[in-house]
VEXGU-133468 format. One record per atom (N, C-alpha, C): residue number from 1; residue in one letter; chain; atom name; z, y, x. Coordinates in Angstrom, 2 decimals. Layout:
BEGIN
<site><i>NUM</i><aa>A</aa><ch>A</ch><at>CA</at><c3>Z</c3><c2>Y</c2><c1>X</c1></site>
...
***
This chain:
BEGIN
<site><i>1</i><aa>M</aa><ch>A</ch><at>N</at><c3>87.15</c3><c2>19.92</c2><c1>81.29</c1></site>
<site><i>1</i><aa>M</aa><ch>A</ch><at>CA</at><c3>85.80</c3><c2>19.54</c2><c1>81.54</c1></site>
<site><i>1</i><aa>M</aa><ch>A</ch><at>C</at><c3>84.60</c3><c2>20.65</c2><c1>81.47</c1></site>
<site><i>2</i><aa>G</aa><ch>A</ch><at>N</at><c3>85.07</c3><c2>21.67</c2><c1>81.06</c1></site>
<site><i>2</i><aa>G</aa><ch>A</ch><at>CA</at><c3>84.15</c3><c2>23.08</c2><c1>80.86</c1></site>
<site><i>2</i><aa>G</aa><ch>A</ch><at>C</at><c3>83.94</c3><c2>23.77</c2><c1>82.06</c1></site>
<site><i>3</i><aa>D</aa><ch>A</ch><at>N</at><c3>84.24</c3><c2>23.13</c2><c1>83.25</c1></site>
<site><i>3</i><aa>D</aa><ch>A</ch><at>CA</at><c3>84.08</c3><c2>23.87</c2><c1>84.32</c1></site>
<site><i>3</i><aa>D</aa><ch>A</ch><at>C</at><c3>82.80</c3><c2>23.98</c2><c1>84.91</c1></site>
<site><i>4</i><aa>K</aa><ch>A</ch><at>N</at><c3>82.23</c3><c2>25.20</c2><c1>84.97</c1></site>
<site><i>4</i><aa>K</aa><ch>A</ch><at>CA</at><c3>80.84</c3><c2>25.39</c2><c1>85.32</c1></site>
<site><i>4</i><aa>K</aa><ch>A</ch><at>C</at><c3>80.73</c3><c2>26.34</c2><c1>86.53</c1></site>
<site><i>5</i><aa>S</aa><ch>A</ch><at>N</at><c3>81.83</c3><c2>26.05</c2><c1>87.58</c1></site>
<site><i>5</i><aa>S</aa><ch>A</ch><at>CA</at><c3>81.67</c3><c2>26.87</c2><c1>88.78</c1></site>
<site><i>5</i><aa>S</aa><ch>A</ch><at>C</at><c3>80.79</c3><c2>26.08</c2><c1>89.59</c1></site>
<site><i>6</i><aa>P</aa><ch>A</ch><at>N</at><c3>80.11</c3><c2>26.67</c2><c1>90.64</c1></site>
<site><i>6</i><aa>P</aa><ch>A</ch><at>CA</at><c3>79.13</c3><c2>25.84</c2><c1>91.47</c1></site>
<site><i>6</i><aa>P</aa><ch>A</ch><at>C</at><c3>79.41</c3><c2>24.75</c2><c1>92.16</c1></site>
<site><i>7</i><aa>K</aa><ch>A</ch><at>N</at><c3>80.76</c3><c2>24.66</c2><c1>92.48</c1></site>
<site><i>7</i><aa>K</aa><ch>A</ch><at>CA</at><c3>81.35</c3><c2>23.61</c2><c1>93.26</c1></site>
<site><i>7</i><aa>K</aa><ch>A</ch><at>C</at><c3>81.59</c3><c2>22.52</c2><c1>92.17</c1></site>
<site><i>8</i><aa>A</aa><ch>A</ch><at>N</at><c3>81.76</c3><c2>22.66</c2><c1>91.05</c1></site>
<site><i>8</i><aa>A</aa><ch>A</ch><at>CA</at><c3>81.78</c3><c2>21.53</c2><c1>90.04</c1></site>
<site><i>8</i><aa>A</aa><ch>A</ch><at>C</at><c3>80.40</c3><c2>21.02</c2><c1>89.76</c1></site>
<site><i>9</i><aa>K</aa><ch>A</ch><at>N</at><c3>79.39</c3><c2>21.96</c2><c1>89.64</c1></site>
<site><i>9</i><aa>K</aa><ch>A</ch><at>CA</at><c3>78.06</c3><c2>21.47</c2><c1>89.40</c1></site>
<site><i>9</i><aa>K</aa><ch>A</ch><at>C</at><c3>77.56</c3><c2>20.64</c2><c1>90.58</c1></site>
<site><i>10</i><aa>D</aa><ch>A</ch><at>N</at><c3>77.68</c3><c2>21.04</c2><c1>91.75</c1></site>
<site><i>10</i><aa>D</aa><ch>A</ch><at>CA</at><c3>77.42</c3><c2>20.44</c2><c1>93.08</c1></site>
<site><i>10</i><aa>D</aa><ch>A</ch><at>C</at><c3>78.08</c3><c2>19.17</c2><c1>92.91</c1></site>
<site><i>11</i><aa>K</aa><ch>A</ch><at>N</at><c3>79.48</c3><c2>18.83</c2><c1>92.77</c1></site>
<site><i>11</i><aa>K</aa><ch>A</ch><at>CA</at><c3>80.03</c3><c2>17.70</c2><c1>92.89</c1></site>
<site><i>11</i><aa>K</aa><ch>A</ch><at>C</at><c3>79.27</c3><c2>16.71</c2><c1>91.75</c1></site>
<site><i>12</i><aa>A</aa><ch>A</ch><at>N</at><c3>79.14</c3><c2>17.23</c2><c1>90.53</c1></site>
<site><i>12</i><aa>A</aa><ch>A</ch><at>CA</at><c3>78.44</c3><c2>16.60</c2><c1>89.48</c1></site>
<site><i>12</i><aa>A</aa><ch>A</ch><at>C</at><c3>77.07</c3><c2>16.05</c2><c1>89.90</c1></site>
<site><i>13</i><aa>K</aa><ch>A</ch><at>N</at><c3>76.31</c3><c2>16.84</c2><c1>90.57</c1></site>
<site><i>13</i><aa>K</aa><ch>A</ch><at>CA</at><c3>75.05</c3><c2>16.41</c2><c1>90.80</c1></site>
<site><i>13</i><aa>K</aa><ch>A</ch><at>C</at><c3>75.11</c3><c2>15.27</c2><c1>92.25</c1></site>
<site><i>14</i><aa>K</aa><ch>A</ch><at>N</at><c3>75.93</c3><c2>15.61</c2><c1>93.06</c1></site>
<site><i>14</i><aa>K</aa><ch>A</ch><at>CA</at><c3>76.11</c3><c2>14.44</c2><c1>94.11</c1></site>
<site><i>14</i><aa>K</aa><ch>A</ch><at>C</at><c3>76.53</c3><c2>13.17</c2><c1>93.63</c1></site>
<site><i>15</i><aa>Q</aa><ch>A</ch><at>N</at><c3>77.55</c3><c2>13.17</c2><c1>92.48</c1></site>
<site><i>15</i><aa>Q</aa><ch>A</ch><at>CA</at><c3>78.11</c3><c2>12.03</c2><c1>91.72</c1></site>
<site><i>15</i><aa>Q</aa><ch>A</ch><at>C</at><c3>76.70</c3><c2>11.23</c2><c1>91.19</c1></site>
<site><i>16</i><aa>D</aa><ch>A</ch><at>N</at><c3>76.17</c3><c2>12.16</c2><c1>90.59</c1></site>
<site><i>16</i><aa>D</aa><ch>A</ch><at>CA</at><c3>74.84</c3><c2>11.64</c2><c1>89.71</c1></site>
<site><i>16</i><aa>D</aa><ch>A</ch><at>C</at><c3>73.89</c3><c2>10.76</c2><c1>90.67</c1></site>
<site><i>17</i><aa>T</aa><ch>A</ch><at>N</at><c3>73.47</c3><c2>11.55</c2><c1>91.73</c1></site>
<site><i>17</i><aa>T</aa><ch>A</ch><at>CA</at><c3>72.59</c3><c2>11.08</c2><c1>92.78</c1></site>
<site><i>17</i><aa>T</aa><ch>A</ch><at>C</at><c3>73.21</c3><c2>9.80</c2><c1>93.54</c1></site>
<site><i>18</i><aa>K</aa><ch>A</ch><at>N</at><c3>74.56</c3><c2>9.71</c2><c1>93.62</c1></site>
<site><i>18</i><aa>K</aa><ch>A</ch><at>CA</at><c3>75.11</c3><c2>8.35</c2><c1>94.20</c1></site>
<site><i>18</i><aa>K</aa><ch>A</ch><at>C</at><c3>74.97</c3><c2>7.29</c2><c1>93.27</c1></site>
<site><i>19</i><aa>Q</aa><ch>A</ch><at>N</at><c3>75.15</c3><c2>7.66</c2><c1>91.91</c1></site>
<site><i>19</i><aa>Q</aa><ch>A</ch><at>CA</at><c3>75.33</c3><c2>6.41</c2><c1>90.85</c1></site>
<site><i>19</i><aa>Q</aa><ch>A</ch><at>C</at><c3>73.69</c3><c2>6.15</c2><c1>90.95</c1></site>
<site><i>20</i><aa>K</aa><ch>A</ch><at>N</at><c3>72.70</c3><c2>6.89</c2><c1>90.89</c1></site>
<site><i>20</i><aa>K</aa><ch>A</ch><at>CA</at><c3>71.37</c3><c2>6.49</c2><c1>91.08</c1></site>
<site><i>20</i><aa>K</aa><ch>A</ch><at>C</at><c3>71.02</c3><c2>5.45</c2><c1>92.28</c1></site>
<site><i>21</i><aa>D</aa><ch>A</ch><at>N</at><c3>71.56</c3><c2>5.96</c2><c1>93.36</c1></site>
<site><i>21</i><aa>D</aa><ch>A</ch><at>CA</at><c3>71.33</c3><c2>5.26</c2><c1>94.46</c1></site>
<site><i>21</i><aa>D</aa><ch>A</ch><at>C</at><c3>71.78</c3><c2>3.89</c2><c1>94.53</c1></site>
<site><i>22</i><aa>Q</aa><ch>A</ch><at>N</at><c3>73.06</c3><c2>3.75</c2><c1>93.61</c1></site>
<site><i>22</i><aa>Q</aa><ch>A</ch><at>CA</at><c3>73.75</c3><c2>2.68</c2><c1>93.76</c1></site>
<site><i>22</i><aa>Q</aa><ch>A</ch><at>C</at><c3>73.05</c3><c2>1.72</c2><c1>92.76</c1></site>
<site><i>23</i><aa>K</aa><ch>A</ch><at>N</at><c3>72.29</c3><c2>2.21</c2><c1>91.76</c1></site>
<site><i>23</i><aa>K</aa><ch>A</ch><at>CA</at><c3>71.52</c3><c2>1.30</c2><c1>90.85</c1></site>
<site><i>23</i><aa>K</aa><ch>A</ch><at>C</at><c3>70.26</c3><c2>0.84</c2><c1>91.35</c1></site>
<site><i>24</i><aa>K</aa><ch>A</ch><at>N</at><c3>69.79</c3><c2>1.69</c2><c1>92.30</c1></site>
<site><i>24</i><aa>K</aa><ch>A</ch><at>CA</at><c3>68.43</c3><c2>1.18</c2><c1>93.06</c1></site>
<site><i>24</i><aa>K</aa><ch>A</ch><at>C</at><c3>68.88</c3><c2>-0.03</c2><c1>93.94</c1></site>
<site><i>25</i><aa>T</aa><ch>A</ch><at>N</at><c3>70.05</c3><c2>0.18</c2><c1>94.81</c1></site>
<site><i>25</i><aa>T</aa><ch>A</ch><at>CA</at><c3>70.60</c3><c2>-0.89</c2><c1>95.43</c1></site>
<site><i>25</i><aa>T</aa><ch>A</ch><at>C</at><c3>70.93</c3><c2>-2.22</c2><c1>94.85</c1></site>
<site><i>26</i><aa>D</aa><ch>A</ch><at>N</at><c3>71.37</c3><c2>-2.11</c2><c1>93.65</c1></site>
<site><i>26</i><aa>D</aa><ch>A</ch><at>CA</at><c3>71.66</c3><c2>-3.12</c2><c1>92.80</c1></site>
<site><i>26</i><aa>D</aa><ch>A</ch><at>C</at><c3>70.48</c3><c2>-3.92</c2><c1>92.46</c1></site>
<site><i>27</i><aa>A</aa><ch>A</ch><at>N</at><c3>69.66</c3><c2>-3.13</c2><c1>91.99</c1></site>
<site><i>27</i><aa>A</aa><ch>A</ch><at>CA</at><c3>68.36</c3><c2>-3.82</c2><c1>91.40</c1></site>
<site><i>27</i><aa>A</aa><ch>A</ch><at>C</at><c3>67.51</c3><c2>-4.30</c2><c1>92.77</c1></site>
<site><i>28</i><aa>R</aa><ch>A</ch><at>N</at><c3>67.50</c3><c2>-3.83</c2><c1>93.83</c1></site>
<site><i>28</i><aa>R</aa><ch>A</ch><at>CA</at><c3>66.97</c3><c2>-4.28</c2><c1>95.11</c1></site>
<site><i>28</i><aa>R</aa><ch>A</ch><at>C</at><c3>67.54</c3><c2>-5.83</c2><c1>95.36</c1></site>
<site><i>29</i><aa>D</aa><ch>A</ch><at>N</at><c3>69.23</c3><c2>-5.70</c2><c1>95.49</c1></site>
<site><i>29</i><aa>D</aa><ch>A</ch><at>CA</at><c3>69.82</c3><c2>-6.65</c2><c1>96.01</c1></site>
<site><i>29</i><aa>D</aa><ch>A</ch><at>C</at><c3>69.46</c3><c2>-8.04</c2><c1>94.80</c1></site>
<site><i>30</i><aa>K</aa><ch>A</ch><at>N</at><c3>69.65</c3><c2>-7.52</c2><c1>93.52</c1></site>
<site><i>30</i><aa>K</aa><ch>A</ch><at>CA</at><c3>68.96</c3><c2>-8.62</c2><c1>92.65</c1></site>
<site><i>30</i><aa>K</aa><ch>A</ch><at>C</at><c3>67.81</c3><c2>-9.11</c2><c1>92.68</c1></site>
<site><i>31</i><aa>A</aa><ch>A</ch><at>N</at><c3>66.60</c3><c2>-8.31</c2><c1>93.08</c1></site>
<site><i>31</i><aa>A</aa><ch>A</ch><at>CA</at><c3>65.54</c3><c2>-8.96</c2><c1>93.16</c1></site>
<site><i>31</i><aa>A</aa><ch>A</ch><at>C</at><c3>65.42</c3><c2>-9.90</c2><c1>94.58</c1></site>
<site><i>32</i><aa>N</aa><ch>A</ch><at>N</at><c3>66.26</c3><c2>-9.28</c2><c1>95.50</c1></site>
<site><i>32</i><aa>N</aa><ch>A</ch><at>CA</at><c3>66.32</c3><c2>-10.33</c2><c1>96.79</c1></site>
<site><i>32</i><aa>N</aa><ch>A</ch><at>C</at><c3>66.92</c3><c2>-11.67</c2><c1>96.53</c1></site>
<site><i>33</i><aa>A</aa><ch>A</ch><at>N</at><c3>67.94</c3><c2>-11.40</c2><c1>95.69</c1></site>
<site><i>33</i><aa>A</aa><ch>A</ch><at>CA</at><c3>69.00</c3><c2>-12.73</c2><c1>95.20</c1></site>
<site><i>33</i><aa>A</aa><ch>A</ch><at>C</at><c3>68.08</c3><c2>-13.54</c2><c1>94.54</c1></site>
<site><i>34</i><aa>T</aa><ch>A</ch><at>N</at><c3>67.02</c3><c2>-13.23</c2><c1>93.80</c1></site>
<site><i>34</i><aa>T</aa><ch>A</ch><at>CA</at><c3>66.28</c3><c2>-14.10</c2><c1>92.95</c1></site>
<site><i>34</i><aa>T</aa><ch>A</ch><at>C</at><c3>64.92</c3><c2>-14.51</c2><c1>93.81</c1></site>
<site><i>35</i><aa>A</aa><ch>A</ch><at>N</at><c3>64.66</c3><c2>-13.90</c2><c1>95.18</c1></site>
<site><i>35</i><aa>A</aa><ch>A</ch><at>CA</at><c3>63.68</c3><c2>-14.51</c2><c1>95.91</c1></site>
<site><i>35</i><aa>A</aa><ch>A</ch><at>C</at><c3>64.18</c3><c2>-15.75</c2><c1>96.58</c1></site>
<site><i>36</i><aa>P</aa><ch>A</ch><at>N</at><c3>63.13</c3><c2>-16.72</c2><c1>96.95</c1></site>
<site><i>36</i><aa>P</aa><ch>A</ch><at>CA</at><c3>63.40</c3><c2>-17.73</c2><c1>97.49</c1></site>
<site><i>36</i><aa>P</aa><ch>A</ch><at>C</at><c3>63.53</c3><c2>-17.93</c2><c1>99.00</c1></site>
<site><i>37</i><aa>K</aa><ch>A</ch><at>N</at><c3>64.37</c3><c2>-16.73</c2><c1>99.69</c1></site>
<site><i>37</i><aa>K</aa><ch>A</ch><at>CA</at><c3>64.31</c3><c2>-16.76</c2><c1>100.87</c1></site>
<site><i>37</i><aa>K</aa><ch>A</ch><at>C</at><c3>66.18</c3><c2>-17.15</c2><c1>101.25</c1></site>
<site><i>38</i><aa>K</aa><ch>A</ch><at>N</at><c3>66.27</c3><c2>-17.75</c2><c1>102.27</c1></site>
<site><i>38</i><aa>K</aa><ch>A</ch><at>CA</at><c3>67.71</c3><c2>-18.10</c2><c1>102.55</c1></site>
<site><i>38</i><aa>K</aa><ch>A</ch><at>C</at><c3>68.37</c3><c2>-17.19</c2><c1>103.64</c1></site>
<site><i>39</i><aa>K</aa><ch>A</ch><at>N</at><c3>69.37</c3><c2>-17.02</c2><c1>103.37</c1></site>
<site><i>39</i><aa>K</aa><ch>A</ch><at>CA</at><c3>69.87</c3><c2>-16.03</c2><c1>104.64</c1></site>
<site><i>39</i><aa>K</aa><ch>A</ch><at>C</at><c3>70.87</c3><c2>-17.00</c2><c1>105.47</c1></site>
<site><i>40</i><aa>T</aa><ch>A</ch><at>N</at><c3>70.49</c3><c2>-16.81</c2><c1>106.67</c1></site>
<site><i>40</i><aa>T</aa><ch>A</ch><at>CA</at><c3>71.13</c3><c2>-17.94</c2><c1>107.62</c1></site>
<site><i>40</i><aa>T</aa><ch>A</ch><at>C</at><c3>72.31</c3><c2>-17.10</c2><c1>108.39</c1></site>
***
């Protein structure tokens, strides 16, 4: 766990960004789901 190599930092940063993007997408989907629009 104590790996501080540049590659490890870059990977952790990418994972963090991916998680943030996923949360944004989930929030947007939830908002869209509660909107009174029907998908056809």
